[in-house]
BAFI-3210 file (N, C-alpha, C; in Angstrom, 3 decimals, decimal comma, padded with zeros to 6 digits):
// residues 282
n [1|2|3|4|5|6|7|8|9|10|11|12|13|14|15|16|17|18|19|20|21|22|23|24|25|26|27|28|29|30|31|32|33|34|35|36|37|38|39|40|41|42|43|44|45|46|47|48|49|50|51|52|53|54|55|56|57|58|59|60|61|62|63|64|65|66|67|68|69|70|71|72|73|74|75|76|77|78|79|80|81|82|83|84|85|86|87|88|89|90|91|92|93|94|95|96|97|98|99|100|101|102|103|104|105|106|107|108|109|110|111|112|113|114|115|116|117|118|119|120|121|122|123|124|125|126|127|128|129|130|131|132|133|134|135|136|137|138|139|140|141|142|143|144|145|146|147|148|149|150|151|152|153|154|155|156|157|158|159|160|161|162|163|164|165|166|167|168|169|170|171|172|173|174|175|176|177|178|179|180|181|182|183|184|185|186|187|188|189|190|191|192|193|194|195|196|197|198|199|200|201|202|203|204|205|206|207|208|209|210|211|212|213|214|215|216|217|218|219|220|221|222|223|224|225|226|227|228|229|230|231|232|233|234|235|236|237|238|239|240|241|242|243|244|245|246|247|248|249|250|251|252|253|254|255|256|257|258|259|260|261|262|263|264|265|266|267|268|269|270|271|272|273|274|275|276|277|278|279|280|281|282]
n.u [001,044|001,831|003,451|001,545|000,552|002,318|003,003|001,028|001,031|000,668|-000,903|-002,912|-003,018|-003,172|-005,800|-007,557|-007,066|-008,068|-010,674|-011,916|-011,348|-013,425|-015,312|-015,587|-015,171|-018,026|-019,948|-019,856|-020,144|-022,821|-024,249|-026,039|-028,108|-031,564|-032,556|-031,965|-032,608|-035,527|-036,030|-033,743|-034,545|-033,769|-033,252|-030,959|-028,434|-025,621|-026,150|-027,018|-024,941|-023,158|-023,676|-024,302|-021,628|-019,835|-021,945|-020,966|-018,536|-017,993|-020,246|-018,940|-016,349|-017,913|-019,019|-016,850|-015,709|-017,260|-018,419|-016,309|-015,191|-016,837|-018,261|-014,701|-014,483|-016,165|-015,584|-013,530|-014,653|-015,906|-014,422|-013,242|-014,007|-015,248|-014,004|-011,027|-011,208|-009,399|-006,661|-004,226|-003,696|-001,548|000,116|001,381|004,048|004,902|007,414|006,422|005,751|007,878|006,968|003,813|001,724|-000,936|-002,779|-004,264|-006,335|-008,630|-010,142|-010,946|-013,512|-014,553|-015,119|-017,334|-018,804|-019,616|-021,051|-023,602|-024,499|-025,200|-026,513|-029,225|-029,667|-030,212|-032,500|-036,182|-038,662|-036,871|-035,918|-037,975|-038,457|-036,000|-035,251|-036,335|-036,175|-038,104|-037,658|-035,049|-032,245|-029,444|-031,806|-030,692|-027,787|-027,544|-029,386|-027,753|-025,967|-027,436|-027,826|-024,751|-024,167|-025,193|-024,573|-022,077|-021,135|-022,141|-020,004|-017,472|-018,553|-017,769|-015,969|-013,894|-013,768|-011,864|-010,034|-009,475|-007,796|-005,901|-004,589|-004,193|-002,350|-003,343|-001,749|-002,860|-002,306|-002,338|-000,598|-001,490|-002,975|-002,011|-000,294|000,438|000,377|000,798|000,539|001,994|002,570|000,962|000,649|-001,323|-003,003|-005,892|-007,181|-006,707|-007,605|-009,788|-010,707|-009,071|-011,949|-014,468|-012,459|-012,464|-014,711|-016,166|-014,356|-015,680|-018,178|-018,592|-017,762|-019,962|-022,492|-021,466|-021,829|-024,393|-025,425|-025,170|-025,815|-029,181|-028,955|-028,612|-030,885|-032,385|-031,388|-029,638|-027,223|-024,665|-025,716|-025,094|-022,909|-022,069|-022,240|-021,113|-018,366|-018,963|-020,205|-017,384|-015,787|-016,977|-015,073|-012,987|-013,606|-014,731|-013,202|-011,475|-012,920|-013,367|-010,624|-010,538|-011,869|-009,219|-007,651|-008,125|-008,608|-005,846|-004,881|-005,788|-004,366|-003,444|-005,416|-007,306|-005,802|-005,653|-007,899|-008,767|-007,084|-007,086|-009,870|-008,895|-007,827|-009,693|-010,260|-008,274|-006,436|-003,380|-000,526|002,964|004,498|007,731|008,394|006,589|006,769|009,135|008,632|006,567]
n.v [-001,675|000,914|001,997|002,472|004,506|006,578|006,304|007,372|010,254|012,471|012,517|013,146|015,273|016,645|016,266|016,785|019,632|020,757|019,438|021,348|023,317|024,054|023,518|025,618|028,459|027,227|026,902|029,495|031,204|030,769|030,841|032,927|032,183|031,355|028,277|025,716|023,072|020,766|018,505|018,672|019,755|022,159|026,025|026,948|028,174|027,431|025,875|023,386|022,858|022,695|020,184|018,099|018,516|016,458|014,416|013,238|012,853|011,161|008,761|007,661|006,864|005,203|003,116|002,127|001,091|-001,391|-001,319|-003,344|-005,674|-006,568|-006,825|-007,385|-010,169|-011,301|-010,485|-011,289|-013,763|-013,942|-013,374|-015,288|-018,265|-017,244|-015,086|-016,221|-018,847|-021,547|-019,525|-019,355|-017,991|-016,831|-015,823|-012,244|-011,702|-008,987|-005,862|-003,608|000,578|003,013|005,311|006,980|007,341|008,945|010,885|011,301|009,063|008,746|009,729|008,910|007,074|009,837|010,731|008,842|009,277|011,660|011,502|009,698|011,435|013,604|012,657|012,104|014,229|016,404|016,284|017,828|016,221|014,910|017,848|019,197|017,042|017,777|020,716|023,808|026,070|025,672|026,665|027,939|029,328|028,823|026,043|023,255|022,460|022,704|020,136|018,250|017,880|017,657|015,236|013,964|013,607|009,906|009,228|008,826|007,534|004,985|005,127|005,015|002,638|000,414|001,002|000,488|-002,614|-003,330|-002,153|-003,222|-005,535|-005,732|-004,417|-006,641|-008,267|-010,426|-012,410|-013,095|-015,022|-016,284|-018,116|-021,433|-021,676|-020,010|-022,197|-024,006|-022,433|-019,146|-016,617|-014,381|-014,476|-013,836|-011,725|-010,501|-008,551|-008,726|-007,236|-004,736|-004,946|-005,221|-002,372|-000,918|-001,519|-000,438|002,191|003,617|003,088|005,371|007,763|007,642|008,478|010,289|012,944|012,321|013,097|015,638|016,669|016,196|017,434|020,193|021,165|020,746|022,407|024,680|025,646|025,843|027,830|030,083|030,975|032,377|031,713|029,083|028,316|029,373|028,007|025,582|025,711|025,741|022,930|021,837|021,491|019,714|017,268|017,402|017,955|016,259|013,983|015,061|015,302|012,244|011,848|010,534|008,014|006,862|006,865|005,676|003,258|002,422|002,341|000,312|-001,832|-003,899|-006,376|-005,935|-007,552|-009,036|-011,100|-010,703|-012,339|-014,952|-016,300|-016,435|-018,031|-020,410|-020,707|-021,926|-020,789|-020,305|-020,293|-018,693|-016,594|-013,732|-012,383|-012,266|-012,369|-013,904|-015,762|-017,512]
n.w [000,000|000,878|-001,091|-002,969|-002,908|-002,824|-006,126|-005,839|-005,076|-006,097|-007,483|-006,568|-005,453|-007,241|-008,691|-006,739|-006,407|-008,967|-008,858|-005,675|-007,102|-009,698|-007,819|-006,156|-007,892|-010,358|-007,680|-006,130|-008,044|-009,263|-007,478|-005,863|-007,542|-008,655|-008,238|-011,081|-011,384|-011,203|-010,639|-008,233|-004,932|-003,934|-003,216|-004,487|-007,309|-006,882|-005,028|-006,162|-008,628|-007,583|-005,577|-008,255|-009,120|-006,869|-006,308|-009,610|-008,933|-006,764|-007,711|-010,104|-008,547|-007,249|-009,888|-011,112|-009,329|-007,984|-009,752|-011,834|-009,727|-010,727|-013,183|-014,371|-014,254|-016,015|-018,589|-019,068|-018,766|-021,587|-023,242|-023,152|-024,286|-026,597|-028,635|-027,625|-028,336|-028,580|-028,465|-026,653|-023,170|-020,922|-017,988|-017,774|-015,765|-014,590|-013,022|-010,409|-011,971|-010,357|-011,522|-012,133|-014,559|-014,516|-015,534|-017,783|-017,044|-017,256|-018,963|-021,861|-020,106|-019,923|-022,302|-023,172|-020,924|-021,565|-024,359|-024,022|-022,301|-023,754|-025,843|-024,284|-023,543|-024,689|-025,733|-026,267|-024,629|-022,709|-021,527|-020,476|-018,044|-016,452|-015,882|-014,875|-016,190|-018,530|-021,643|-021,994|-022,333|-022,254|-022,062|-022,755|-021,602|-019,299|-018,691|-019,528|-018,230|-015,697|-016,913|-016,610|-014,751|-014,527|-016,641|-016,495|-014,335|-015,568|-017,919|-015,959|-014,997|-017,034|-017,861|-015,851|-015,387|-017,453|-016,819|-014,546|-015,665|-017,691|-015,543|-014,378|-015,987|-018,126|-020,935|-023,786|-027,089|-030,420|-030,865|-031,064|-033,332|-035,414|-035,937|-038,339|-040,426|-042,564|-040,259|-038,593|-035,147|-032,425|-029,598|-027,190|-025,014|-023,337|-021,824|-023,339|-025,497|-025,406|-024,574|-026,746|-028,182|-027,108|-026,397|-029,121|-029,984|-027,856|-028,972|-031,640|-031,844|-029,654|-030,916|-033,301|-031,871|-030,593|-033,275|-034,050|-031,513|-032,385|-033,824|-033,954|-031,554|-032,987|-034,714|-032,033|-030,956|-031,971|-034,548|-032,576|-030,277|-030,561|-030,593|-028,335|-027,005|-028,112|-027,004|-023,825|-024,374|-025,143|-023,333|-021,834|-021,720|-020,355|-017,772|-017,283|-017,429|-014,889|-012,802|-012,352|-011,788|-008,689|-008,988|-010,385|-008,515|-006,426|-007,539|-007,922|-005,163|-005,033|-006,276|-005,609|-004,365|-006,398|-008,353|-007,062|-007,246|-009,682|-010,483|-009,373|-010,123|-012,903|-012,792|-011,749|-014,311|-016,241|-016,251|-015,468|-015,996|-015,435|-016,529|-017,530|-020,389|-022,003|-025,606|-025,736|-024,403|-025,449]
ca.u [-000,164|003,157|004,192|001,088|000,910|004,024|002,503|-000,517|000,568|001,334|-001,714|-004,214|-003,227|-003,157|-006,997|-008,027|-006,700|-008,932|-012,126|-011,925|-011,239|-014,847|-016,738|-015,467|-016,418|-019,285|-020,692|-019,745|-020,226|-024,210|-025,393|-026,875|-028,473|-032,575|-032,131|-032,227|-033,537|-036,483|-035,113|-032,832|-034,806|-033,117|-033,161|-029,642|-028,051|-024,659|-025,357|-026,704|-024,638|-022,010|-024,098|-024,217|-020,094|-019,998|-022,176|-020,162|-016,865|-019,036|-020,784|-017,728|-015,296|-018,587|-019,200|-015,440|-014,758|-018,212|-018,495|-014,627|-015,315|-018,615|-017,559|-013,869|-014,666|-017,497|-015,412|-012,614|-015,059|-016,452|-012,994|-011,537|-014,467|-016,279|-013,136|-010,299|-010,948|-007,955|-005,719|-002,600|-003,818|-000,603|-000,347|002,727|004,903|005,748|007,844|005,504|006,571|007,774|006,443|003,008|001,097|-001,998|-003,930|-005,319|-006,250|-010,185|-010,689|-011,791|-014,760|-014,899|-015,977|-018,052|-020,559|-020,442|-021,342|-024,397|-025,201|-025,483|-027,611|-030,085|-029,704|-030,658|-034,254|-037,139|-038,766|-036,196|-035,786|-039,609|-038,456|-035,411|-034,884|-037,699|-036,923|-037,946|-038,094|-034,242|-031,401|-029,234|-032,701|-029,665|-026,743|-028,371|-030,095|-027,018|-025,299|-027,734|-027,753|-023,543|-024,350|-025,686|-023,406|-020,532|-021,265|-022,507|-019,240|-017,335|-018,543|-018,128|-014,168|-013,372|-013,493|-010,807|-008,263|-009,437|-008,173|-005,179|-003,857|-003,528|-001,125|-002,939|-002,498|-003,516|-001,401|-003,069|000,406|-001,379|-003,850|-001,086|001,169|000,351|-000,249|001,788|000,174|002,836|002,441|000,880|000,249|-002,208|-003,165|-007,913|-007,505|-006,668|-008,863|-011,313|-010,265|-009,101|-013,226|-014,728|-012,464|-013,094|-016,694|-016,467|-014,140|-016,480|-019,332|-018,873|-017,807|-021,513|-022,853|-021,691|-022,215|-026,241|-026,048|-024,787|-027,367|-029,238|-029,343|-028,817|-032,615|-032,575|-030,781|-029,600|-025,650|-024,454|-025,696|-024,179|-020,659|-021,531|-022,527|-019,659|-016,675|-018,605|-019,730|-016,233|-014,957|-016,992|-014,891|-011,505|-013,929|-015,038|-011,467|-010,495|-014,016|-013,308|-009,358|-010,750|-012,129|-008,012|-006,315|-008,704|-008,359|-004,423|-004,418|-006,619|-004,806|-002,336|-006,269|-007,878|-004,894|-005,721|-008,687|-008,757|-006,050|-008,553|-011,151|-008,618|-006,960|-010,761|-010,421|-007,672|-005,184|-001,991|000,939|002,865|006,120|008,440|008,514|005,157|007,625|009,788|008,209|005,596]
ca.v [000,367|002,729|002,167|002,861|005,517|007,503|006,151|008,204|011,346|013,932|012,305|012,837|016,822|017,509|016,214|017,613|021,613|020,811|019,866|021,951|024,950|023,812|023,044|027,176|028,025|026,752|027,285|030,912|031,326|031,206|030,708|033,779|032,710|030,681|027,135|025,536|021,681|020,200|017,014|019,283|019,994|023,211|027,333|027,583|026,743|027,318|024,066|022,527|022,902|021,278|018,977|017,609|018,188|015,450|013,292|013,028|012,277|010,031|008,204|007,396|006,602|003,909|002,770|001,742|000,166|-002,060|-003,082|-003,596|-006,094|-007,556|-006,764|-008,541|-011,577|-011,861|-009,859|-012,674|-015,069|-014,377|-013,493|-016,796|-018,602|-016,434|-014,446|-016,512|-020,095|-021,507|-018,942|-019,225|-017,324|-016,540|-013,211|-011,632|-011,716|-007,718|-004,947|-002,291|000,959|003,490|005,913|006,185|009,415|008,327|012,363|011,384|008,044|008,769|010,530|008,018|007,295|011,099|011,283|008,213|010,077|013,077|011,236|008,991|012,423|014,655|011,553|011,931|015,671|018,241|016,079|018,300|015,748|015,643|019,413|019,117|016,433|017,984|021,870|024,442|027,154|024,371|027,222|029,342|029,363|027,611|024,556|021,856|022,301|022,628|019,098|017,832|018,446|016,757|013,357|013,421|012,784|009,711|008,592|008,718|006,177|004,141|004,569|004,409|000,703|000,167|001,372|-000,221|-004,012|-003,022|-001,720|-004,721|-006,730|-004,707|-005,105|-008,472|-009,065|-011,942|-011,786|-014,402|-015,573|-016,916|-019,098|-022,115|-021,230|-019,660|-023,385|-024,407|-021,554|-018,211|-016,100|-014,163|-014,852|-011,798|-011,590|-009,175|-008,315|-009,171|-005,330|-004,012|-005,854|-003,872|-001,216|-000,535|-001,706|000,732|003,256|003,425|003,743|006,988|008,813|008,391|007,969|011,823|013,387|012,487|013,369|017,056|017,170|016,028|018,192|021,396|021,540|021,115|024,084|026,029|025,997|025,889|028,883|030,383|030,857|033,296|030,362|027,476|028,862|029,962|025,625|025,122|025,829|025,208|021,583|020,798|021,534|019,488|015,637|017,939|018,123|014,645|013,561|015,822|014,645|011,317|011,283|009,894|006,380|006,385|006,775|004,990|001,734|002,423|002,677|-001,261|-002,579|-005,316|-006,588|-006,226|-008,521|-011,417|-010,984|-011,600|-014,073|-016,076|-016,377|-016,738|-020,103|-021,709|-021,235|-022,352|-019,096|-019,864|-020,602|-016,808|-014,955|-012,938|-011,530|-012,965|-012,240|-014,542|-017,311|-018,298]
ca.w [-000,054|001,201|-002,714|-003,672|-001,910|-003,891|-006,756|-006,663|-003,917|-006,954|-008,926|-005,547|-004,754|-008,574|-008,687|-005,050|-006,434|-010,082|-008,652|-005,654|-008,045|-009,434|-006,898|-006,037|-009,531|-009,905|-006,676|-006,033|-009,050|-009,165|-005,043|-005,597|-008,722|-007,967|-008,404|-012,359|-011,249|-010,948|-009,523|-006,564|-003,988|-003,501|-004,043|-005,481|-008,811|-006,615|-004,762|-007,190|-009,325|-006,103|-005,173|-009,027|-009,015|-005,861|-007,155|-010,530|-008,187|-005,766|-008,824|-011,002|-007,726|-007,068|-010,672|-010,964|-007,914|-007,998|-011,395|-011,811|-009,370|-010,852|-014,521|-014,641|-014,225|-017,002|-019,942|-019,021|-019,353|-022,332|-024,594|-023,907|-024,878|-027,599|-029,513|-027,618|-028,524|-029,502|-028,300|-024,686|-022,307|-020,166|-016,919|-017,460|-014,722|-014,814|-011,518|-010,812|-012,229|-009,414|-010,986|-013,118|-015,220|-014,733|-015,453|-018,587|-017,345|-016,999|-021,139|-022,207|-019,989|-020,637|-024,141|-023,334|-020,308|-022,114|-025,342|-024,090|-021,606|-024,985|-026,894|-023,954|-022,096|-025,007|-025,986|-025,294|-023,153|-021,195|-020,937|-020,036|-016,767|-015,344|-015,762|-014,889|-017,365|-020,056|-022,831|-021,272|-024,169|-021,619|-020,727|-022,624|-021,199|-018,127|-019,126|-020,348|-016,815|-015,323|-016,634|-016,874|-013,037|-014,398|-017,281|-015,496|-013,158|-016,333|-018,408|-015,888|-014,392|-018,067|-018,634|-014,509|-015,692|-018,736|-016,087|-013,265|-017,197|-017,764|-014,166|-014,117|-016,732|-018,464|-022,586|-024,911|-028,551|-031,490|-031,452|-031,599|-033,599|-036,697|-036,237|-039,140|-041,060|-042,310|-040,381|-037,555|-033,894|-032,127|-027,764|-026,887|-023,068|-023,214|-021,047|-024,226|-026,551|-024,873|-024,649|-028,142|-028,765|-026,509|-027,184|-030,587|-030,132|-027,473|-029,718|-032,291|-030,926|-029,226|-032,692|-034,007|-030,804|-031,036|-034,312|-033,401|-030,804|-032,560|-035,418|-033,530|-030,805|-033,837|-034,320|-030,951|-030,659|-033,749|-034,010|-031,983|-028,586|-031,056|-030,457|-026,471|-026,747|-028,940|-026,457|-023,281|-023,969|-025,942|-021,722|-020,926|-020,952|-019,752|-016,520|-015,981|-016,224|-013,825|-011,736|-012,501|-011,368|-007,255|-009,508|-010,871|-007,724|-005,697|-008,142|-008,025|-004,474|-004,276|-007,475|-004,969|-004,217|-007,939|-009,353|-006,364|-006,960|-011,166|-011,395|-008,650|-011,191|-014,169|-012,417|-012,212|-015,365|-016,992|-016,453|-014,564|-016,516|-015,225|-018,123|-017,550|-020,902|-023,557|-026,888|-026,160|-023,502|-025,758]
c.u [001,406|003,085|003,262|000,037|001,723|003,526|001,314|-000,430|000,454|-000,025|-003,046|-003,738|-003,435|-005,092|-007,699|-008,306|-007,409|-010,357|-012,388|-012,334|-012,667|-015,543|-016,401|-016,139|-017,332|-020,091|-020,869|-020,489|-021,883|-024,946|-025,961|-028,233|-030,009|-032,273|-032,449|-033,396|-034,997|-036,526|-034,007|-033,784|-033,703|-033,212|-032,246|-029,151|-026,482|-024,436|-025,977|-026,197|-022,728|-022,380|-023,259|-022,322|-019,463|-020,584|-021,686|-018,949|-017,241|-019,170|-019,597|-016,801|-016,382|-018,310|-017,923|-014,849|-015,438|-018,298|-016,589|-014,515|-016,484|-019,162|-015,896|-014,421|-015,184|-016,570|-014,346|-013,460|-015,822|-015,500|-012,251|-012,636|-015,333|-014,923|-011,465|-010,200|-010,077|-006,701|-005,159|-002,691|-002,182|-000,776|001,108|003,246|005,462|006,302|006,779|006,335|006,506|007,136|004,686|002,674|-000,624|-002,814|-004,993|-006,231|-008,106|-010,742|-011,652|-013,676|-015,979|-015,540|-017,873|-019,623|-020,690|-021,186|-023,291|-025,573|-026,015|-026,344|-029,293|-030,562|-030,582|-031,844|-035,062|-037,123|-037,768|-036,059|-036,487|-039,267|-037,559|-035,724|-035,808|-037,238|-036,891|-037,562|-036,204|-032,943|-030,174|-030,403|-030,923|-029,168|-027,015|-028,587|-028,797|-025,936|-025,724|-027,645|-025,618|-023,971|-025,138|-024,940|-022,684|-020,541|-021,541|-020,446|-017,665|-016,915|-017,945|-016,371|-013,876|-012,625|-012,564|-009,513|-007,954|-007,967|-006,191|-004,231|-003,261|-003,008|-001,694|-002,893|-002,852|-002,387|-002,313|-001,461|000,349|-002,479|-002,989|000,140|001,459|-000,128|001,111|001,604|001,214|001,677|001,756|000,366|000,115|-003,092|-005,054|-007,564|-007,589|-006,809|-010,117|-011,200|-009,864|-010,957|-013,762|-014,563|-012,721|-014,227|-016,779|-015,824|-014,810|-017,530|-019,403|-019,137|-019,080|-022,007|-022,619|-022,096|-023,743|-026,185|-025,840|-025,127|-028,468|-030,000|-028,398|-030,029|-033,187|-032,365|-029,750|-028,286|-024,457|-024,380|-025,458|-022,826|-020,810|-021,428|-021,635|-018,551|-017,171|-019,083|-018,297|-015,291|-015,001|-015,892|-013,218|-011,836|-014,309|-013,883|-011,235|-011,676|-014,505|-011,952|-009,369|-011,130|-010,051|-007,531|-006,987|-008,572|-006,937|-003,890|-005,063|-005,401|-004,147|-004,411|-006,913|-007,274|-005,526|-006,719|-010,109|-007,608|-006,972|-009,305|-010,172|-007,690|-008,449|-010,714|-009,654|-006,864|-004,118|-000,674|001,291|004,996|006,972|008,258|007,422|006,101|008,270|009,968|007,085|005,153]
c.v [001,071|002,734|002,547|004,020|006,731|007,287|007,497|010,040|012,304|013,906|013,216|014,597|017,223|017,457|017,357|019,658|021,606|020,457|020,559|023,586|024,765|023,841|024,869|027,914|028,157|027,030|028,326|031,119|031,447|030,354|031,539|033,543|031,273|029,524|026,585|024,498|022,362|019,520|018,282|020,037|021,438|025,127|028,354|027,468|026,415|025,467|023,488|021,772|021,553|019,029|017,710|017,079|016,285|014,210|012,240|012,438|010,535|008,348|008,023|006,687|004,523|002,572|001,980|001,120|-000,981|-002,949|-003,750|-004,696|-007,252|-007,983|-008,056|-009,168|-012,233|-011,299|-010,454|-013,139|-015,456|-014,354|-014,856|-017,803|-017,873|-015,843|-015,455|-018,070|-020,188|-020,948|-019,265|-018,631|-017,295|-015,171|-013,572|-010,900|-010,000|-006,707|-004,024|-001,236|001,836|004,937|006,382|007,684|008,395|010,266|012,415|010,010|007,562|009,526|009,763|007,856|008,327|011,501|010,288|008,478|010,570|012,519|010,971|010,731|013,659|013,763|011,973|013,633|016,667|017,334|016,379|017,415|015,371|017,014|018,944|018,953|017,084|019,632|022,862|025,731|027,004|025,345|028,369|028,606|028,574|025,574|023,734|021,975|021,800|020,846|017,808|017,340|017,380|015,249|012,910|012,622|010,989|008,189|008,420|007,532|004,747|003,831|003,746|003,083|000,318|-000,167|000,582|-001,617|-004,116|-002,981|-002,359|-005,680|-006,700|-004,689|-005,169|-008,837|-010,500|-011,427|-013,721|-014,424|-016,464|-018,238|-021,050|-022,558|-021,033|-021,100|-023,131|-023,769|-019,995|-017,024|-015,205|-014,281|-013,864|-012,783|-010,062|-008,763|-008,231|-007,415|-004,612|-004,043|-004,945|-002,751|-000,719|000,018|-000,276|001,762|004,209|003,727|004,560|007,966|009,165|008,532|009,600|013,045|013,523|013,714|015,266|016,950|017,480|017,990|020,026|021,935|021,620|021,898|025,158|026,725|026,525|027,884|030,649|030,328|031,044|031,866|029,736|027,634|028,864|027,479|024,244|024,662|025,679|023,974|020,526|020,631|020,645|017,299|016,180|017,727|016,846|013,843|014,051|015,244|013,002|010,748|010,156|008,749|005,641|006,140|005,372|003,405|001,632|002,483|001,000|-002,202|-004,093|-006,585|-007,341|-007,539|-009,897|-011,465|-011,701|-012,315|-015,314|-016,347|-017,135|-018,683|-020,587|-021,917|-021,412|-021,552|-019,027|-020,271|-018,681|-016,927|-014,354|-011,858|-012,084|-013,293|-013,509|-015,861|-017,872|-018,870]
c.w [-000,363|000,052|-003,721|-003,853|-002,684|-004,399|-007,213|-005,635|-005,110|-007,496|-007,247|-004,731|-005,883|-008,720|-007,333|-005,298|-007,249|-009,147|-006,759|-006,223|-008,876|-008,960|-006,288|-007,304|-009,691|-009,026|-006,304|-007,746|-009,330|-007,440|-005,284|-007,100|-008,096|-008,710|-010,279|-012,223|-010,866|-009,844|-008,232|-005,918|-003,648|-004,718|-004,820|-006,208|-007,785|-005,945|-004,902|-008,296|-007,898|-005,824|-006,827|-009,248|-008,213|-005,750|-008,206|-010,489|-007,566|-007,244|-009,067|-009,654|-007,997|-008,093|-010,476|-010,172|-008,151|-009,262|-011,915|-011,208|-010,293|-012,218|-015,362|-014,974|-015,672|-018,291|-020,046|-020,391|-020,878|-023,561|-024,582|-023,675|-025,671|-028,202|-028,839|-027,367|-029,209|-029,322|-026,554|-024,285|-021,236|-018,919|-017,108|-016,415|-015,114|-013,154|-011,906|-010,945|-011,071|-009,779|-012,022|-013,722|-016,179|-015,072|-016,983|-018,529|-017,537|-018,122|-021,205|-022,182|-020,452|-021,038|-023,645|-022,241|-021,164|-023,919|-024,771|-022,936|-022,737|-025,202|-025,920|-024,172|-023,367|-026,218|-025,161|-023,717|-021,751|-020,198|-020,101|-017,805|-015,920|-015,135|-015,289|-015,090|-018,744|-021,606|-023,025|-022,481|-023,237|-021,366|-021,559|-022,163|-019,612|-018,143|-018,752|-019,489|-015,865|-014,840|-016,692|-015,326|-013,741|-015,174|-016,988|-014,634|-014,261|-016,964|-017,682|-015,134|-015,752|-018,421|-017,314|-014,562|-016,804|-018,434|-014,878|-015,245|-017,388|-016,828|-014,059|-014,716|-018,076|-020,185|-023,137|-026,255|-029,178|-031,847|-032,115|-032,916|-036,069|-037,439|-037,079|-040,971|-041,237|-041,781|-039,217|-035,992|-033,309|-030,476|-027,666|-025,446|-023,433|-022,801|-022,519|-025,079|-026,460|-024,884|-025,864|-028,422|-028,417|-026,283|-028,064|-030,351|-029,104|-027,789|-030,988|-032,068|-030,645|-030,285|-032,781|-032,946|-030,913|-032,508|-034,332|-033,032|-032,016|-033,713|-034,896|-032,350|-032,415|-034,068|-032,470|-029,908|-031,652|-033,648|-033,665|-030,601|-029,500|-030,832|-029,373|-026,175|-026,936|-027,679|-025,116|-023,128|-024,601|-024,238|-021,211|-020,259|-020,670|-017,683|-015,530|-015,923|-014,683|-012,317|-011,787|-011,656|-009,988|-007,802|-009,572|-009,352|-006,433|-005,859|-008,102|-006,745|-002,977|-005,023|-006,696|-005,356|-005,458|-008,700|-008,531|-007,008|-008,710|-011,287|-010,215|-009,504|-012,172|-013,431|-012,350|-013,520|-016,116|-016,633|-015,393|-014,899|-015,866|-015,851|-017,586|-018,144|-022,209|-024,893|-026,756|-025,070|-024,914|-027,211]
res [m|d|s|s|i|k|r|v|e|h|l|v|i|f|a|a|l|i|i|c|s|l|i|f|f|f|g|a|g|f|i|t|e|p|g|f|y|k|i|i|p|l|n|s|a|g|l|e|m|i|i|i|i|l|l|i|v|g|l|s|v|l|g|g|l|i|f|g|y|v|l|g|p|l|y|l|l|i|h|k|y|t|i|g|r|g|m|v|y|v|i|q|d|k|p|e|p|k|k|l|k|l|y|f|k|s|f|f|p|a|l|l|s|v|h|l|a|i|y|f|g|y|k|k|e|f|i|n|l|c|v|l|d|t|d|g|y|f|a|p|i|l|t|i|i|l|f|i|v|i|t|s|f|l|s|f|s|l|f|s|p|i|w|f|l|l|d|s|g|i|v|y|s|n|r|e|l|v|k|f|k|r|d|p|i|e|v|r|s|i|g|g|w|y|m|n|q|l|r|g|y|a|a|i|a|v|v|l|s|y|v|s|f|f|i|e|m|l|s|w|g|g|l|g|l|m|s|t|f|t|l|v|v|l|l|f|p|f|i|i|t|a|l|g|l|p|c|v|i|i|l|e|l|t|i|n|h|r|k|k|f|i|l|k|f|a|k|k|i|g|i|n|r|k|v|g|d|p|l|k|e|l]
***
């Protein structure tokens, strides 16, 4: 645990500064404004913004931690008995790095979160459900912000099992499948395979969501309002990335327990061989 703390102490300070700054900026900036939302029983927009920020942080941590344990084994099981049929699975025994760069680890979950929030948030029926001033210029933005609370939980829940698998060091190879073929032998990580699929979807999906959203906002408030929306909404992935850092930190602090959990399950389905360098030993 001590080594894990040393690896993330710089990240803890950075995350605390960013999150406190966001709370101060949004809380103080709107503290005298009347409430925005129907479903948050407060008469202060500033307090509503603070609650939303804290909920995004808390639910990201909750989704990331709980669903990593729930879905991690399921992801492994699905891979081994579908895509990985006939593959060779081993565990890469790699020493832990002394220093980690984790500042943008939560960026792709943030992209997925923003995509899902935009997909639902600018629809009129959801605006009517969530916002008090349903015809106001910023009603779509306010609805999207509220939806990010839910979509952050969902996106971190989907990405967390991938981090569990990446940290476990489980890799697979097509060595046996290409034994009598000219195809090259490949060694890949299970977590890396899932990450490529979900990361690609998140990146493409959020671009399409932005385009669709901006077209809708052009009809909502004209070109001037659309340009304002463009600037605000483009900041969302970076804000959610910062609010997701506590999840990244807690997952790093629990890495030993998480690795043992995944490797214990892996052993039950026949994955127990450890190697130093899969490229040399497979």
